[in-house]
PDB file of the backbone (N, CA, C, O) and the ligand in Angstrom, with CONECT records:
HET     ZN  A 101       1
ATOM      1  N   MET A   1       0.850  -1.185   0.000  1.00  0.00           N
ATOM      2  CA  MET A   1       0.000   0.000   0.000  1.00  0.00           C
ATOM      3  C   MET A   1       0.893   1.245   0.000  1.00  0.00           C
ATOM      4  O   MET A   1       1.825   1.361   0.795  1.00  0.00           O
ATOM      5  N   LEU A   2       0.591   2.145  -0.886  1.00  0.00           N
ATOM      6  CA  LEU A   2       1.347   3.389  -0.988  1.00  0.00           C
ATOM      7  C   LEU A   2       0.816   4.383   0.045  1.00  0.00           C
ATOM      8  O   LEU A   2      -0.385   4.645   0.110  1.00  0.00           O
ATOM      9  N   LEU A   3       1.722   4.929   0.846  1.00  0.00           N
ATOM     10  CA  LEU A   3       1.369   5.972   1.803  1.00  0.00           C
ATOM     11  C   LEU A   3       1.846   7.308   1.273  1.00  0.00           C
ATOM     12  O   LEU A   3       2.957   7.424   0.755  1.00  0.00           O
ATOM     13  N   ILE A   4       1.008   8.304   1.406  1.00  0.00           N
ATOM     14  CA  ILE A   4       1.367   9.671   1.043  1.00  0.00           C
ATOM     15  C   ILE A   4       1.342  10.497   2.311  1.00  0.00           C
ATOM     16  O   ILE A   4       0.345  10.525   3.033  1.00  0.00           O
ATOM     17  N   ASN A   5       2.458  11.171   2.575  1.00  0.00           N
ATOM     18  CA  ASN A   5       2.591  11.954   3.801  1.00  0.00           C
ATOM     19  C   ASN A   5       2.049  13.370   3.573  1.00  0.00           C
ATOM     20  O   ASN A   5       2.789  14.283   3.205  1.00  0.00           O
ATOM     21  N   CYS A   6       0.753  13.528   3.799  1.00  0.00           N
ATOM     22  CA  CYS A   6       0.130  14.842   3.636  1.00  0.00           C
ATOM     23  C   CYS A   6       0.740  15.805   4.664  1.00  0.00           C
ATOM     24  O   CYS A   6       0.799  15.473   5.848  1.00  0.00           O
ATOM     25  N   PRO A   7       1.198  16.997   4.232  1.00  0.00           N
ATOM     26  CA  PRO A   7       1.792  17.939   5.182  1.00  0.00           C
ATOM     27  C   PRO A   7       0.810  18.397   6.253  1.00  0.00           C
ATOM     28  O   PRO A   7       1.233  18.858   7.313  1.00  0.00           O
ATOM     29  N   LEU A   8      -0.483  18.283   6.001  1.00  0.00           N
ATOM     30  CA  LEU A   8      -1.485  18.758   6.955  1.00  0.00           C
ATOM     31  C   LEU A   8      -2.070  17.642   7.814  1.00  0.00           C
ATOM     32  O   LEU A   8      -2.542  17.904   8.920  1.00  0.00           O
ATOM     33  N   CYS A   9      -2.047  16.399   7.325  1.00  0.00           N
ATOM     34  CA  CYS A   9      -2.708  15.290   8.023  1.00  0.00           C
ATOM     35  C   CYS A   9      -1.753  14.187   8.473  1.00  0.00           C
ATOM     36  O   CYS A   9      -2.101  13.389   9.343  1.00  0.00           O
ATOM     37  N   GLY A  10      -0.571  14.131   7.900  1.00  0.00           N
ATOM     38  CA  GLY A  10       0.340  13.030   8.186  1.00  0.00           C
ATOM     39  C   GLY A  10       0.155  11.917   7.165  1.00  0.00           C
ATOM     40  O   GLY A  10      -0.572  12.089   6.188  1.00  0.00           O
ATOM     41  N   PRO A  11       0.818  10.754   7.384  1.00  0.00           N
ATOM     42  CA  PRO A  11       0.753   9.653   6.428  1.00  0.00           C
ATOM     43  C   PRO A  11      -0.668   9.102   6.281  1.00  0.00           C
ATOM     44  O   PRO A  11      -1.344   8.798   7.265  1.00  0.00           O
ATOM     45  N   ARG A  12      -1.095   8.985   5.028  1.00  0.00           N
ATOM     46  CA  ARG A  12      -2.431   8.456   4.736  1.00  0.00           C
ATOM     47  C   ARG A  12      -2.336   7.529   3.513  1.00  0.00           C
ATOM     48  O   ARG A  12      -1.424   7.652   2.695  1.00  0.00           O
ATOM     49  N   ALA A  13      -3.292   6.605   3.408  1.00  0.00           N
ATOM     50  CA  ALA A  13      -3.329   5.679   2.281  1.00  0.00           C
ATOM     51  C   ALA A  13      -3.599   6.436   0.976  1.00  0.00           C
ATOM     52  O   ALA A  13      -4.333   7.424   0.953  1.00  0.00           O
ATOM     53  N   GLN A  14      -2.994   5.954  -0.091  1.00  0.00           N
ATOM     54  CA  GLN A  14      -3.176   6.585  -1.396  1.00  0.00           C
ATOM     55  C   GLN A  14      -4.653   6.670  -1.775  1.00  0.00           C
ATOM     56  O   GLN A  14      -5.050   7.578  -2.506  1.00  0.00           O
ATOM     57  N   ALA A  15      -5.470   5.739  -1.289  1.00  0.00           N
ATOM     58  CA  ALA A  15      -6.894   5.722  -1.630  1.00  0.00           C
ATOM     59  C   ALA A  15      -7.603   7.004  -1.205  1.00  0.00           C
ATOM     60  O   ALA A  15      -8.681   7.306  -1.717  1.00  0.00           O
ATOM     61  N   GLU A  16      -7.021   7.761  -0.282  1.00  0.00           N
ATOM     62  CA  GLU A  16      -7.631   9.025   0.144  1.00  0.00           C
ATOM     63  C   GLU A  16      -7.338  10.163  -0.828  1.00  0.00           C
ATOM     64  O   GLU A  16      -7.904  11.248  -0.699  1.00  0.00           O
ATOM     65  N   PHE A  17      -6.464   9.927  -1.793  1.00  0.00           N
ATOM     66  CA  PHE A  17      -6.002  10.999  -2.669  1.00  0.00           C
ATOM     67  C   PHE A  17      -6.472  10.771  -4.102  1.00  0.00           C
ATOM     68  O   PHE A  17      -6.701   9.636  -4.519  1.00  0.00           O
ATOM     69  N   ASN A  18      -6.610  11.845  -4.836  1.00  0.00           N
ATOM     70  CA  ASN A  18      -6.885  11.781  -6.267  1.00  0.00           C
ATOM     71  C   ASN A  18      -5.718  12.395  -7.026  1.00  0.00           C
ATOM     72  O   ASN A  18      -5.262  13.496  -6.716  1.00  0.00           O
ATOM     73  N   PHE A  19      -5.244  11.658  -8.029  1.00  0.00           N
ATOM     74  CA  PHE A  19      -4.242  12.210  -8.932  1.00  0.00           C
ATOM     75  C   PHE A  19      -4.946  13.192  -9.855  1.00  0.00           C
ATOM     76  O   PHE A  19      -6.001  12.874 -10.405  1.00  0.00           O
ATOM     77  N   GLU A  20      -4.384  14.370 -10.033  1.00  0.00           N
ATOM     78  CA  GLU A  20      -4.987  15.345 -10.938  1.00  0.00           C
ATOM     79  C   GLU A  20      -4.259  15.384 -12.274  1.00  0.00           C
ATOM     80  O   GLU A  20      -4.867  15.108 -13.308  1.00  0.00           O
ATOM     81  N   ARG A  21      -2.976  15.718 -12.278  1.00  0.00           N
ATOM     82  CA  ARG A  21      -2.221  15.819 -13.527  1.00  0.00           C
ATOM     83  C   ARG A  21      -0.762  16.133 -13.234  1.00  0.00           C
ATOM     84  O   ARG A  21      -0.419  16.577 -12.138  1.00  0.00           O
ATOM     85  N   PRO A  22       0.109  15.895 -14.241  1.00  0.00           N
ATOM     86  CA  PRO A  22       1.491  16.352 -14.089  1.00  0.00           C
ATOM     87  C   PRO A  22       1.518  17.878 -14.043  1.00  0.00           C
ATOM     88  O   PRO A  22       0.746  18.542 -14.735  1.00  0.00           O
ATOM     89  N   VAL A  23       2.400  18.421 -13.232  1.00  0.00           N
ATOM     90  CA  VAL A  23       2.488  19.875 -13.072  1.00  0.00           C
ATOM     91  C   VAL A  23       2.765  20.559 -14.410  1.00  0.00           C
ATOM     92  O   VAL A  23       2.277  21.662 -14.652  1.00  0.00           O
ATOM     93  N   GLU A  24       3.538  19.919 -15.271  1.00  0.00           N
ATOM     94  CA  GLU A  24       3.888  20.539 -16.552  1.00  0.00           C
ATOM     95  C   GLU A  24       2.679  20.778 -17.458  1.00  0.00           C
ATOM     96  O   GLU A  24       2.766  21.540 -18.421  1.00  0.00           O
ATOM     97  N   THR A  25       1.557  20.131 -17.154  1.00  0.00           N
ATOM     98  CA  THR A  25       0.370  20.317 -17.990  1.00  0.00           C
ATOM     99  C   THR A  25      -0.566  21.392 -17.446  1.00  0.00           C
ATOM    100  O   THR A  25      -1.652  21.602 -17.984  1.00  0.00           O
ATOM    101  N   ILE A  26      -0.154  22.059 -16.397  1.00  0.00           N
ATOM    102  CA  ILE A  26      -0.936  23.180 -15.873  1.00  0.00           C
ATOM    103  C   ILE A  26      -0.477  24.419 -16.627  1.00  0.00           C
ATOM    104  O   ILE A  26       0.663  24.861 -16.486  1.00  0.00           O
ATOM    105  N   ILE A  27      -1.372  24.965 -17.421  1.00  0.00           N
ATOM    106  CA  ILE A  27      -0.995  26.008 -18.369  1.00  0.00           C
ATOM    107  C   ILE A  27      -1.905  27.209 -18.197  1.00  0.00           C
ATOM    108  O   ILE A  27      -3.123  27.067 -18.099  1.00  0.00           O
ATOM    109  N   GLY A  28      -1.313  28.386 -18.160  1.00  0.00           N
ATOM    110  CA  GLY A  28      -2.074  29.618 -18.030  1.00  0.00           C
ATOM    111  C   GLY A  28      -2.884  29.922 -19.283  1.00  0.00           C
ATOM    112  O   GLY A  28      -2.625  29.377 -20.356  1.00  0.00           O
ATOM    113  N   VAL A  29      -3.863  30.797 -19.129  1.00  0.00           N
ATOM    114  CA  VAL A  29      -4.743  31.124 -20.250  1.00  0.00           C
ATOM    115  C   VAL A  29      -4.060  32.009 -21.289  1.00  0.00           C
ATOM    116  O   VAL A  29      -4.575  32.154 -22.397  1.00  0.00           O
ATOM    117  N   ASP A  30      -2.926  32.597 -20.962  1.00  0.00           N
ATOM    118  CA  ASP A  30      -2.253  33.498 -21.883  1.00  0.00           C
ATOM    119  C   ASP A  30      -1.183  32.805 -22.739  1.00  0.00           C
ATOM    120  O   ASP A  30      -0.453  33.470 -23.474  1.00  0.00           O
ATOM    121  N   VAL A  31      -1.091  31.492 -22.644  1.00  0.00           N
ATOM    122  CA  VAL A  31      -0.094  30.754 -23.419  1.00  0.00           C
ATOM    123  C   VAL A  31      -0.569  30.628 -24.868  1.00  0.00           C
ATOM    124  O   VAL A  31      -1.732  30.301 -25.103  1.00  0.00           O
ATOM    125  N   PRO A  32       0.308  30.882 -25.844  1.00  0.00           N
ATOM    126  CA  PRO A  32      -0.087  30.757 -27.253  1.00  0.00           C
ATOM    127  C   PRO A  32      -0.553  29.330 -27.580  1.00  0.00           C
ATOM    128  O   PRO A  32      -0.088  28.358 -26.984  1.00  0.00           O
ATOM    129  N   THR A  33      -1.463  29.231 -28.523  1.00  0.00           N
ATOM    130  CA  THR A  33      -2.082  27.945 -28.857  1.00  0.00           C
ATOM    131  C   THR A  33      -1.061  26.884 -29.236  1.00  0.00           C
ATOM    132  O   THR A  33      -1.184  25.736 -28.808  1.00  0.00           O
ATOM    133  N   ALA A  34      -0.053  27.241 -30.029  1.00  0.00           N
ATOM    134  CA  ALA A  34       0.940  26.250 -30.465  1.00  0.00           C
ATOM    135  C   ALA A  34       1.687  25.672 -29.266  1.00  0.00           C
ATOM    136  O   ALA A  34       1.929  24.467 -29.200  1.00  0.00           O
ATOM    137  N   GLU A  35       2.048  26.534 -28.323  1.00  0.00           N
ATOM    138  CA  GLU A  35       2.752  26.054 -27.131  1.00  0.00           C
ATOM    139  C   GLU A  35       1.822  25.199 -26.274  1.00  0.00           C
ATOM    140  O   GLU A  35       2.242  24.185 -25.716  1.00  0.00           O
ATOM    141  N   LEU A  36       0.566  25.610 -26.171  1.00  0.00           N
ATOM    142  CA  LEU A  36      -0.409  24.842 -25.403  1.00  0.00           C
ATOM    143  C   LEU A  36      -0.564  23.430 -25.971  1.00  0.00           C
ATOM    144  O   LEU A  36      -0.559  22.456 -25.218  1.00  0.00           O
ATOM    145  N   VAL A  37      -0.703  23.315 -27.289  1.00  0.00           N
ATOM    146  CA  VAL A  37      -0.861  22.013 -27.931  1.00  0.00           C
ATOM    147  C   VAL A  37       0.375  21.155 -27.689  1.00  0.00           C
ATOM    148  O   VAL A  37       0.269  19.964 -27.394  1.00  0.00           O
ATOM    149  N   GLU A  38       1.560  21.778 -27.819  1.00  0.00           N
ATOM    150  CA  GLU A  38       2.790  21.029 -27.619  1.00  0.00           C
ATOM    151  C   GLU A  38       2.887  20.512 -26.188  1.00  0.00           C
ATOM    152  O   GLU A  38       3.251  19.358 -25.963  1.00  0.00           O
ATOM    153  N   ARG A  39       2.564  21.364 -25.227  1.00  0.00           N
ATOM    154  CA  ARG A  39       2.711  20.962 -23.818  1.00  0.00           C
ATOM    155  C   ARG A  39       1.661  19.946 -23.388  1.00  0.00           C
ATOM    156  O   ARG A  39       1.911  19.150 -22.482  1.00  0.00           O
ATOM    157  N   LEU A  40       0.485  19.958 -24.023  1.00  0.00           N
ATOM    158  CA  LEU A  40      -0.565  19.021 -23.631  1.00  0.00           C
ATOM    159  C   LEU A  40      -0.546  17.711 -24.415  1.00  0.00           C
ATOM    160  O   LEU A  40      -0.809  16.647 -23.855  1.00  0.00           O
ATOM    161  N   TYR A  41      -0.238  17.786 -25.706  1.00  0.00           N
ATOM    162  CA  TYR A  41      -0.458  16.616 -26.564  1.00  0.00           C
ATOM    163  C   TYR A  41       0.799  15.972 -27.133  1.00  0.00           C
ATOM    164  O   TYR A  41       0.712  14.893 -27.719  1.00  0.00           O
ATOM    165  N   THR A  42       1.942  16.584 -26.983  1.00  0.00           N
ATOM    166  CA  THR A  42       3.158  15.969 -27.531  1.00  0.00           C
ATOM    167  C   THR A  42       4.181  15.707 -26.436  1.00  0.00           C
ATOM    168  O   THR A  42       5.377  15.608 -26.712  1.00  0.00           O
ATOM    169  N   ARG A  43       3.727  15.596 -25.220  1.00  0.00           N
ATOM    170  CA  ARG A  43       4.641  15.298 -24.117  1.00  0.00           C
ATOM    171  C   ARG A  43       5.216  13.901 -24.297  1.00  0.00           C
ATOM    172  O   ARG A  43       4.594  13.039 -24.917  1.00  0.00           O
ATOM    173  N   THR A  44       6.399  13.686 -23.755  1.00  0.00           N
ATOM    174  CA  THR A  44       7.035  12.374 -23.893  1.00  0.00           C
ATOM    175  C   THR A  44       6.508  11.364 -22.885  1.00  0.00           C
ATOM    176  O   THR A  44       6.631  10.159 -23.106  1.00  0.00           O
ATOM    177  N   ASN A  45       5.920  11.830 -21.778  1.00  0.00           N
ATOM    178  CA  ASN A  45       5.417  10.925 -20.743  1.00  0.00           C
ATOM    179  C   ASN A  45       6.511   9.950 -20.312  1.00  0.00           C
ATOM    180  O   ASN A  45       6.279   8.748 -20.185  1.00  0.00           O
ATOM    181  N   ALA A  46       7.697  10.492 -20.091  1.00  0.00           N
ATOM    182  CA  ALA A  46       8.867   9.677 -19.789  1.00  0.00           C
ATOM    183  C   ALA A  46       8.766   9.021 -18.422  1.00  0.00           C
ATOM    184  O   ALA A  46       8.115   9.536 -17.513  1.00  0.00           O
ATOM    185  N   ARG A  47       9.426   7.869 -18.294  1.00  0.00           N
ATOM    186  CA  ARG A  47       9.532   7.210 -16.997  1.00  0.00           C
ATOM    187  C   ARG A  47      10.542   7.952 -16.144  1.00  0.00           C
ATOM    188  O   ARG A  47      11.523   8.495 -16.652  1.00  0.00           O
ATOM    189  N   GLY A  48      10.292   7.970 -14.838  1.00  0.00           N
ATOM    190  CA  GLY A  48      11.263   8.595 -13.950  1.00  0.00           C
ATOM    191  C   GLY A  48      10.598   9.587 -13.021  1.00  0.00           C
ATOM    192  O   GLY A  48       9.394   9.507 -12.780  1.00  0.00           O
ATOM    193  N   PRO A  49      11.383  10.533 -12.490  1.00  0.00           N
ATOM    194  CA  PRO A  49      10.820  11.523 -11.552  1.00  0.00           C
ATOM    195  C   PRO A  49       9.753  12.367 -12.232  1.00  0.00           C
ATOM    196  O   PRO A  49       9.891  12.760 -13.391  1.00  0.00           O
ATOM    197  N   SER A  50       8.689  12.638 -11.492  1.00  0.00           N
ATOM    198  CA  SER A  50       7.578  13.403 -12.034  1.00  0.00           C
ATOM    199  C   SER A  50       7.008  14.317 -10.960  1.00  0.00           C
ATOM    200  O   SER A  50       6.757  13.878  -9.838  1.00  0.00           O
ATOM    201  N   ALA A  51       6.804  15.581 -11.296  1.00  0.00           N
ATOM    202  CA  ALA A  51       6.124  16.515 -10.394  1.00  0.00           C
ATOM    203  C   ALA A  51       4.643  16.468 -10.735  1.00  0.00           C
ATOM    204  O   ALA A  51       4.259  16.697 -11.882  1.00  0.00           O
ATOM    205  N   GLU A  52       3.812  16.172  -9.745  1.00  0.00           N
ATOM    206  CA  GLU A  52       2.394  15.939 -10.014  1.00  0.00           C
ATOM    207  C   GLU A  52       1.511  16.716  -9.038  1.00  0.00           C
ATOM    208  O   GLU A  52       1.904  17.004  -7.907  1.00  0.00           O
ATOM    209  N   LEU A  53       0.323  17.041  -9.503  1.00  0.00           N
ATOM    210  CA  LEU A  53      -0.685  17.680  -8.668  1.00  0.00           C
ATOM    211  C   LEU A  53      -1.676  16.611  -8.212  1.00  0.00           C
ATOM    212  O   LEU A  53      -2.276  15.914  -9.030  1.00  0.00           O
ATOM    213  N   TRP A  54      -1.836  16.495  -6.906  1.00  0.00           N
ATOM    214  CA  TRP A  54      -2.764  15.548  -6.304  1.00  0.00           C
ATOM    215  C   TRP A  54      -3.692  16.324  -5.377  1.00  0.00           C
ATOM    216  O   TRP A  54      -3.403  17.465  -5.017  1.00  0.00           O
ATOM    217  N   ARG A  55      -4.805  15.708  -4.992  1.00  0.00           N
ATOM    218  CA  ARG A  55      -5.701  16.319  -4.016  1.00  0.00           C
ATOM    219  C   ARG A  55      -6.018  15.318  -2.920  1.00  0.00           C
ATOM    220  O   ARG A  55      -6.327  14.160  -3.200  1.00  0.00           O
ATOM    221  N   HIS A  56      -5.943  15.759  -1.680  1.00  0.00           N
ATOM    222  CA  HIS A  56      -6.314  14.891  -0.561  1.00  0.00           C
ATOM    223  C   HIS A  56      -7.839  14.940  -0.437  1.00  0.00           C
ATOM    224  O   HIS A  56      -8.385  15.543   0.487  1.00  0.00           O
ATOM    225  N   ALA A  57      -8.500  14.299  -1.376  1.00  0.00           N
ATOM    226  CA  ALA A  57      -9.952  14.421  -1.552  1.00  0.00           C
ATOM    227  C   ALA A  57     -10.741  13.839  -0.383  1.00  0.00           C
ATOM    228  O   ALA A  57     -11.806  14.357  -0.048  1.00  0.00           O
ATOM    229  N   ARG A  58     -10.246  12.777   0.243  1.00  0.00           N
ATOM    230  CA  ARG A  58     -10.972  12.166   1.354  1.00  0.00           C
ATOM    231  C   ARG A  58     -10.230  12.433   2.673  1.00  0.00           C
ATOM    232  O   ARG A  58     -10.155  11.582   3.559  1.00  0.00           O
ATOM    233  N   GLY A  59      -9.688  13.652   2.758  1.00  0.00           N
ATOM    234  CA  GLY A  59      -8.989  14.110   3.948  1.00  0.00           C
ATOM    235  C   GLY A  59      -9.203  15.601   4.075  1.00  0.00           C
ATOM    236  O   GLY A  59     -10.338  16.068   4.164  1.00  0.00           O
ATOM    237  N   CYS A  60      -8.114  16.348   4.083  1.00  0.00           N
ATOM    238  CA  CYS A  60      -8.202  17.797   4.291  1.00  0.00           C
ATOM    239  C   CYS A  60      -8.583  18.556   3.018  1.00  0.00           C
ATOM    240  O   CYS A  60      -8.824  19.762   3.070  1.00  0.00           O
ATOM    241  N   ARG A  61      -8.639  17.869   1.884  1.00  0.00           N
ATOM    242  CA  ARG A  61      -9.029  18.424   0.582  1.00  0.00           C
ATOM    243  C   ARG A  61      -7.992  19.413   0.028  1.00  0.00           C
ATOM    244  O   ARG A  61      -8.286  20.172  -0.896  1.00  0.00           O
ATOM    245  N   ALA A  62      -6.804  19.398   0.586  1.00  0.00           N
ATOM    246  CA  ALA A  62      -5.742  20.286   0.095  1.00  0.00           C
ATOM    247  C   ALA A  62      -5.204  19.781  -1.245  1.00  0.00           C
ATOM    248  O   ALA A  62      -5.187  18.580  -1.517  1.00  0.00           O
ATOM    249  N   TRP A  63      -4.767  20.729  -2.067  1.00  0.00           N
ATOM    250  CA  TRP A  63      -4.057  20.399  -3.306  1.00  0.00           C
ATOM    251  C   TRP A  63      -2.590  20.254  -2.958  1.00  0.00           C
ATOM    252  O   TRP A  63      -2.033  21.093  -2.250  1.00  0.00           O
ATOM    253  N   LEU A  64      -1.960  19.199  -3.449  1.00  0.00           N
ATOM    254  CA  LEU A  64      -0.584  18.880  -3.088  1.00  0.00           C
ATOM    255  C   LEU A  64       0.281  18.718  -4.328  1.00  0.00           C
ATOM    256  O   LEU A  64      -0.153  18.181  -5.347  1.00  0.00           O
ATOM    257  N   ARG A  65       1.514  19.195  -4.216  1.00  0.00           N
ATOM    258  CA  ARG A  65       2.516  18.925  -5.250  1.00  0.00           C
ATOM    259  C   ARG A  65       3.354  17.755  -4.750  1.00  0.00           C
ATOM    260  O   ARG A  65       4.009  17.846  -3.712  1.00  0.00           O
ATOM    261  N   ILE A  66       3.324  16.664  -5.492  1.00  0.00           N
ATOM    262  CA  ILE A  66       4.033  15.449  -5.093  1.00  0.00           C
ATOM    263  C   ILE A  66       5.095  15.143  -6.137  1.00  0.00           C
ATOM    264  O   ILE A  66       4.811  15.081  -7.333  1.00  0.00           O
ATOM    265  N   GLU A  67       6.326  14.951  -5.665  1.00  0.00           N
ATOM    266  CA  GLU A  67       7.427  14.515  -6.525  1.00  0.00           C
ATOM    267  C   GLU A  67       7.488  12.996  -6.393  1.00  0.00           C
ATOM    268  O   GLU A  67       7.849  12.470  -5.340  1.00  0.00           O
ATOM    269  N   ARG A  68       7.133  12.297  -7.472  1.00  0.00           N
ATOM    270  CA  ARG A  68       7.017  10.836  -7.430  1.00  0.00           C
ATOM    271  C   ARG A  68       7.743  10.226  -8.611  1.00  0.00           C
ATOM    272  O   ARG A  68       7.716  10.768  -9.715  1.00  0.00           O
ATOM    273  N   HIS A  69       8.400   9.083  -8.373  1.00  0.00           N
ATOM    274  CA  HIS A  69       9.036   8.350  -9.462  1.00  0.00           C
ATOM    275  C   HIS A  69       7.958   7.477 -10.099  1.00  0.00           C
ATOM    276  O   HIS A  69       7.295   6.714  -9.396  1.00  0.00           O
ATOM    277  N   THR A  70       7.771   7.574 -11.403  1.00  0.00           N
ATOM    278  CA  THR A  70       6.645   6.894 -12.048  1.00  0.00           C
ATOM    279  C   THR A  70       6.849   5.392 -12.190  1.00  0.00           C
ATOM    280  O   THR A  70       5.893   4.679 -12.495  1.00  0.00           O
ATOM    281  N   VAL A  71       8.045   4.894 -11.983  1.00  0.00           N
ATOM    282  CA  VAL A  71       8.284   3.452 -12.073  1.00  0.00           C
ATOM    283  C   VAL A  71       8.266   2.818 -10.681  1.00  0.00           C
ATOM    284  O   VAL A  71       7.588   1.816 -10.455  1.00  0.00           O
ATOM    285  N   THR A  72       9.013   3.409  -9.760  1.00  0.00           N
ATOM    286  CA  THR A  72       9.120   2.819  -8.417  1.00  0.00           C
ATOM    287  C   THR A  72       8.041   3.332  -7.463  1.00  0.00           C
ATOM    288  O   THR A  72       7.796   2.724  -6.422  1.00  0.00           O
ATOM    289  N   HIS A  73       7.408   4.426  -7.805  1.00  0.00           N
ATOM    290  CA  HIS A  73       6.394   5.101  -6.979  1.00  0.00           C
ATOM    291  C   HIS A  73       6.968   5.671  -5.683  1.00  0.00           C
ATOM    292  O   HIS A  73       6.212   6.051  -4.789  1.00  0.00           O
ATOM    293  N   VAL A  74       8.290   5.735  -5.573  1.00  0.00           N
ATOM    294  CA  VAL A  74       8.905   6.352  -4.396  1.00  0.00           C
ATOM    295  C   VAL A  74       8.614   7.849  -4.441  1.00  0.00           C
ATOM    296  O   VAL A  74       8.822   8.507  -5.460  1.00  0.00           O
ATOM    297  N   ILE A  75       8.133   8.370  -3.322  1.00  0.00           N
ATOM    298  CA  ILE A  75       7.783   9.783  -3.238  1.00  0.00           C
ATOM    299  C   ILE A  75       8.934  10.535  -2.590  1.00  0.00           C
ATOM    300  O   ILE A  75       9.324  10.243  -1.460  1.00  0.00           O
ATOM    301  N   ALA A  76       9.474  11.509  -3.319  1.00  0.00           N
ATOM    302  CA  ALA A  76      10.614  12.284  -2.821  1.00  0.00           C
ATOM    303  C   ALA A  76      10.155  13.452  -1.964  1.00  0.00           C
ATOM    304  O   ALA A  76      10.841  13.821  -1.011  1.00  0.00           O
ATOM    305  N   SER A  77       9.002  14.043  -2.285  1.00  0.00           N
ATOM    306  CA  SER A  77       8.523  15.161  -1.482  1.00  0.00           C
ATOM    307  C   SER A  77       7.027  15.361  -1.684  1.00  0.00           C
ATOM    308  O   SER A  77       6.463  15.000  -2.717  1.00  0.00           O
ATOM    309  N   VAL A  78       6.406  15.945  -0.670  1.00  0.00           N
ATOM    310  CA  VAL A  78       4.996  16.317  -0.717  1.00  0.00           C
ATOM    311  C   VAL A  78       4.890  17.708  -0.102  1.00  0.00           C
ATOM    312  O   VAL A  78       5.394  17.949   0.994  1.00  0.00           O
ATOM    313  N   ALA A  79       4.238  18.610  -0.806  1.00  0.00           N
ATOM    314  CA  ALA A  79       4.075  19.973  -0.300  1.00  0.00           C
ATOM    315  C   ALA A  79       2.692  20.476  -0.686  1.00  0.00           C
ATOM    316  O   ALA A  79       2.115  20.047  -1.685  1.00  0.00           O
ATOM    317  N   VAL A  80       2.171  21.390   0.122  1.00  0.00           N
ATOM    318  CA  VAL A  80       0.910  22.030  -0.242  1.00  0.00           C
ATOM    319  C   VAL A  80       1.142  22.803  -1.527  1.00  0.00           C
ATOM    320  O   VAL A  80       2.133  23.521  -1.664  1.00  0.00           O
ATOM    321  N   TRP A  81       0.221  22.650  -2.463  1.00  0.00           N
ATOM    322  CA  TRP A  81       0.347  23.260  -3.781  1.00  0.00           C
ATOM    323  C   TRP A  81       0.299  24.774  -3.696  1.00  0.00           C
ATOM    324  O   TRP A  81      -0.613  25.352  -3.103  1.00  0.00           O
ATOM    325  N   GLU A  82       1.289  25.400  -4.294  1.00  0.00           N
ATOM    326  CA  GLU A  82       1.310  26.850  -4.456  1.00  0.00           C
ATOM    327  C   GLU A  82       1.244  27.087  -5.956  1.00  0.00           C
ATOM    328  O   GLU A  82       2.208  26.776  -6.656  1.00  0.00           O
ATOM    329  N   PRO A  83       0.153  27.621  -6.475  1.00  0.00           N
ATOM    330  CA  PRO A  83      -0.026  27.739  -7.927  1.00  0.00           C
ATOM    331  C   PRO A  83       1.118  28.435  -8.663  1.00  0.00           C
ATOM    332  O   PRO A  83       1.338  28.141  -9.838  1.00  0.00           O
ATOM    333  N   GLN A  84       1.840  29.327  -8.032  1.00  0.00           N
ATOM    334  CA  GLN A  84       2.919  30.028  -8.713  1.00  0.00           C
ATOM    335  C   GLN A  84       4.225  29.267  -8.688  1.00  0.00           C
ATOM    336  O   GLN A  84       5.192  29.705  -9.312  1.00  0.00           O
ATOM    337  N   SER A  85       4.294  28.118  -7.977  1.00  0.00           N
ATOM    338  CA  SER A  85       5.563  27.386  -7.876  1.00  0.00           C
ATOM    339  C   SER A  85       5.762  26.449  -9.040  1.00  0.00           C
ATOM    340  O   SER A  85       6.779  25.758  -9.109  1.00  0.00           O
TER     341      SER A  85
HETATM  342 ZN    ZN A 101      -4.427  16.150   4.125  1.00  0.00          ZN2+
END
């Protein structure tokens, strides 16, 4: 069972969280269309470290930035999401 250490609640089962998306796919409304298409639809989806946006949906409901390895699922860090980071 994968545990995610929520900064506000402590270690909780992954089942309490919802994966939202990779951070790189969060795009502002002022980004040109060509760049938007490239960032959303031509990503490499590479294996390895990934910065992701998750939500503690069945807990404190906070949005979290999680650094996770996509193959081993080892979590390097968990922080409350700051939209400008
Ligand atoms: Zn929480």
